[in-house]
Steps between C-alpha positions, in 0.01 A plus 500: 500500500482204733238233544422460869244329719298822472505520119740723307712764666725755335851512640581852375173685563228464759254301290319178584239284328315253717456151360121523514513781240719330237203405281359851463403607148471849352131597516319409179794297366677169541834673558687426821487828688834475683699446183340793319507725807864440586613531138384862529748567783840631394678333794375150413706266283197326354682181397626455857151564634343250261754235604405560865130509411521160325676352802246655739208363297647150527596532867170653612265298280166462675533825696349714224230477235457474216796283408773653282640326192836558335312600184326779696835616635649513149193682361499757779874562463465546123220751558702682765796538264295668226587868458 
């Protein structure tokens, strides 16, 4: 995964997330949708994605809403890792 001017782009698969969508939550929850969604994909190394996601959130701050906190990232990752 790479953080770009666009947002986040996967280097191994054709997959892109635009910066204006980084703050999306799972409907009816406070979970960050991209973390939970990509943790479900077998080809995603979730720790690498979360590192890129954190960097993208910092780099693209102001281009998405609502804001994303590190606590929300940790909570969403913990939820995504549950069996």
